[in-house]
N, C-alpha and C positions, 0 to 999 in steps of 0.2 A: 504494500500500500504506500504510494508516493506521498510524502508529507514533509514539508519544510517548517521547522519550528525554531523561532528565535527566542532565547531566554534573555529577557530585558533587565530583570532585576531580581536579586536574591539576597536573603538575609534572615536573621532571627526576628520573629515577632514576639515581643514580651508582653506580659500582662499590663493592661491599661492602668492599673492601680497597684499600690504596694500590696504584696501578698506575704503570708507567713514564710519565713526562712527556717525550715525544720527538716527533720528526717522522718519518713513514714515507713512502717513495716508493711510488707506485702503478705497476702494470705498464703497458706501452704499450697493452694492450687495455683496462685500466681507464680509461685517459685518453681513449678514443675519444669524440668529440663525441656520437655517437648514444646513449651510455650516460649522458649528463648529464641524467638524468631520474629520477623516482620511480616505483616500481612499487607499485600499490595492490591489496590483496586483502582478502577477508573469510573468516574461518575460523569455521565454525559448529559448536558443541559442544552435545550434548544434555544433558549434566550438567556441573555445576561450582559447587558451593556455595562462596561466598567466593572465586570465581575471581580477582577483581582483586587481593586481598591475596596469594594464593598466587603469582600470576604476578609481582607486584611484587617479592616477596622473592627468587624464583628468578632474575628478570631481573637484580637487583643482583648476585647471586652469579655469574651467567654473564658479566657485564661485566668480571669480573676476568681470566679467560683471553682473553676477546674484547674487551680494552680499546680497540683501535682504533675499535670501533663506538660508543664513548662520546665520541669526539673529533669534530672538525669538518673539513670539506674546506677547504683553502686553495689558492690559486693565486698563488705569489709572482711568477711571470711567466707570460705567455700560454703555455698548453700544458703547463705544469709543475704538474700536479695532485698534491697531497700530502694526507696525513692528519696533522693536528696532534692528537696524543694528549694531550688536555687534561683528560680525566676529567669533562668537563662533563655528560655523561650522555645518556640516551635519554628522549624525551618520552612520558609515559604519562598517559592520561586514564581515569578510572574513572567509569562511567556505569551507569544502570539504566533499566529499562522494566517497566511492569506487564503488558505483553503477554506471551503465551506463544509460544514458537517453533513449537509445533504449529499454533497458529492462523494463523501466518505461513507455514506449510508449509516451515519451515526455510530460507526464502529460496530456494526451488527456482526461482521465476520471476525470472530475472535482469532481465527487462524493466522490472519495477516496484519494484526494491529502492531504498529511500531511502538511498543511499550517504552523503550528507552527514551523516545522523544517526548513522551507524555508524563513520565514519572520524574520527580525531582532527583537531581544528581545529589549524591551523598555530600553532606557538609564535610569540610576538611578536618574537623576535629576528630580526635581519637574516640571520644565518647559521643555517640550520636544522639541527636534529639529523639524524644520518644514519639513524636509526630512530625512527619515531613509532608509537605503539600506542594503541588505545582498547579497553578491555574493558567490554562492555555486558552486565550481568547481567539476565536476564529473569525474569519472575514464576514461570516453570515450574522454575527452578533451572538452566537452561541458560545459555549465554553465547555472545557473538560477539566475536572479536578482529578489529578493523579495523586493518590493518597498512599502513604506508607505509615503503618501504625504498629507500634510495639505490642505484641500479643501479651506480654507479661503484665501489662497494667489494665487491659480491657479485653473483654470478649466481644463478639459481634454486636450484641445488644448495647454494651457500654460505648463502643465506638460510634454506633448510630445515634445514641443519646447525645453524645458530644457534638456531632455534626448537626443534629436538630437544634441544639442550643445555639450554635453559631447562626443557623438559619433564622431562628426567632429574633436574635439580636440584630441581624441584618435587616429584618423586616420592621424594626423599630420598637420591639418590646424592651422594657426597662431591664428585665432580667429573664432568664430561662423559666419556662412554666414548670419544669421539673428541677427541683433543687438537687444537685449532685451529692451523693452520700459515699464516703470513703469506706468505713466499717469493714476493714479487712481482718478483723479478729473473730469472725464467725466460726473459724476452723480451729479445733483444739490445737494448742501449741505442741502437745506431745502426741506422737503417732507411734504405733508399732512399726518398726523398720521392716520393710518388705525386701526380700532378696532382689538385687538388681537383675534386670533382664539382660542376657548377653546381647551385645550389639551384633546384628547379622552382617555378613559381608555385603558390600555395596552391590546392588543388582546391576546387571549389564544391559537390561532391556530399556527401551525408550517408549514412553507412553504417548499416544497420539490424541489430539483433540477431536472431539465430536460433539456437535450440538444436536439436540432432539427437541423439537417444538411440539407440545401436546395441547391440542384444543381442549377446552373445558368439557365439551360434550363427551369426548372419549373418557376422560377421567370420571365424569359423573356416571357413565355406563358401567365402569368397573365398580364404583361405589354401590350402585344399585345391585349389581350381581352379588357383591359381598353381603349386603343387607338381606337379600333374598335367601342366601345360603346359610347365614348365621343368625339372623335376627338382630345383628348389631351394626352400628355405623363405623365407618373408617374415614380417615382424613385423606386429602389429596397427596400429602407427603408420603403417607404409607403406601398408597397406590403407586406413586412414581418410584419410590425406593424399591418396592417389590419387583416392578417391571424391569428396573435397571439391573438388580442383582440376578434375577432369573435369566434375563437375556444375555448378560455378560457370561454367565456360567455356560449356557448352551453354545455361545459363540466360541469360547476358548476350548471347550471339551477337555477339561481336566480328567485324570483317571477317576473311575467311579468312586473309589473309597477316599479320595482326597477331601480333607476337611476344609471347608471354605468359611470365611467370616464376613459378616456385614457389621460395620461399626458406624453409629451416628451419635449425636450428642444432644442430651436433654438439658434444658434450662432447669436449674435446681434452686432458684431463689426462694420459691415457696416451700421447699423441703427442709430448709434450715429452721431450727427452733430457737427463738421465734423467727418467722419468715423475714427475709431481708427487706428493708423498706424500698418503696418506689424511689428511684434515683440512684440506687447502687449501680456502679458502673465497672466493677471489677470482674474477674473471671469466676463464674459460679455455674459450672455445667459438669455433666458426668457422662462418660462414654457408655452407650448401650451396645453390647456385643452379642451377636447371634451366630451360632455355628450350625452348619448342616453339611452333610456329605454331598459331593457333586451328583451322585446318582439320585439321591432323594430330592435335591433341588431341581434337577433336570426334569424329573417326572412329576413335580408338584404343579398344581394349578395356581393361577393368580390368587385365588381365594386362600389357598393353603399358605402361600408365602406371606400374604398380608396378615394371616393369623399368627405366624411366627413373629412378625414384627410387633403386633399388638401385645402378644404375650410377654415379649421382652420389655416393652414399654411399661407394662403393668408392674414389673418388678423393680423399677428404677428407685422408688422410695426406699424399699428395703435394702437394696444394694448400696445406695448412696449413704444410708444410715450406718451400714457396716463400715463403709470407708471413713466416715467422720469419726467413728469409734476406734479405728485402727484394727478392725477385725477381718479385713480382706487378706486372704492367703497369697494372692497374686496382685501385682500392680495393674489396676484396670486401665491406667493411662498409657500403658505400654503394650498395645496389641502388636502382633507380628507385622512388620512392615515389609510384606512380601506380595507377590502377584496374586496370592490366594485371599488377600484381605482387601475388601472394598470399603472405602470411607464415603459416606453420604452426608452432606451438610445442607440444612435448610436455610436459605437466605431470604425467602419471601416475607418472613415475619420479623426480621431484625429491625426494620425501620429505615433502612437506607433509601427505599423507594419513596419515602414521604418527606425527605429533606427539601426544604424550600428556602433558598437564599434571597428571594424577593420575586422570582419570575416563574414559579411553579416547580413541581418535582422533576427529577431526572427522567429522561426518556429511556435511559439504559444504565444499568449498573453492571460493570464488567469485572468478574474475579480474574486474577492472574495466577497462573499455575505456580505453585510453590515448590514442587519437587518433580523431577522427571521420572521418578521410579515409585512413587506412592500413589496407587490407584485412587482417584477422587472423582466424585460426582456432586455437583452443586445444583440444588433445586432452587431456581429463581423465577423471575417473571419475564414474560415476553416484552420486548421493547415496546413502549407506548406508540400508538394508541391500541395495539393489539391486546386481546384478552387471552389468557391461558398461561401455561407453565413452560419455561425453557429449562431443560436439563443440560447443563454445561459440564462436560466430562473430559477427564484425562485418565482413562481407566483401562485402555487396551493397547496392545502393540499393533503395529500396522497390519499384519496378516489377519488380525481379529476384528479390525474396525468395521469392515463391510458386513461380516456376519452379525456383529453386535447391533448395528443399525437395522439390519433386516429383522432380527428376532424381536427387537423392542417394538418395531412398527407392527409386527404380526401379533404380539402380545396385546397391544392396545386395540388394534382394529378388530380383533375377533370377539371383543366383548360387546354387549348390547349397548347401542347408542341411540 
């Protein structure tokens, strides 16, 4: 995709007012090694005159209540991860392009997006800011925000909450409608130490991207089929996750007795005692892991696979409770990172699609592949104004890509619509 981007201005955006200079502890979930990474996304907006200036001013205001995000991660001793609230700021790059978003189809084709042009270049400091942004204004008046967010301080819900706060301040509100809450002490300080999982050798395969767009009438057809068969309801996420896992299994054709895993993540804010307050923006989720043999999964109906997912979700409260008490025998946050494990993440309800900096919500929110060897599928929304679900995947090698797409379309099309 041909694109010329000029980075015009870059620097740290600091809180608009004086903020506490202190050190804050992170929760035990925040400190997990698997979260010591950055999450990268693109947020595409159809309109936004002078978006960079508006967002810069609102960002500075938002960093007053969200002052920890203007700090830096420190590790005074191994495993003791903290936030040094220094007010150093968030890294913001202002950029422009003569291209129009319409000519680029609003970056609908994830396979050819020039990510490096749209994401901020890392700041030259050794200790990076926790949040980095690039606002690229296009010749059509639209803009793209390229976002890099440190996962150790926020999960997806928390990151979206912060962006929505920036949007509210950009629209003229005096303060965010949701007051941010730190409260990282919900997790007991003492845990039973779990044996470390051995680090597997780095895989040699390369995962290929594939998009699957699912109209809502197809998804509703599967939901009706499930209700008729079981007398219970199911969610769109459960339908899409089931179709993806079953279709991928049939496409790859593992040996019959191979044990396969499906892993997704449940928000656990309401499972803490007492429940975490509205406004908590740290990491509070738990992996739901389901195992099945290749043979059983290949022969299962869509209704059967959805049942497996619902049964696993029903156990989250008990499993998360065991984890909080240190009663887990294995580390649930360390499932095998191999071709036999599929990670599915739901983005449609995080709140990214509702962020409004003054000119309406994004037409498209684009996840960026984090690993070339960890099979991932992200359940998102179709770019506006379309209605439906887009499954964005990096979960199969090239020889399995076409069979995977074939099987998932067959899975959906054969249900009642």
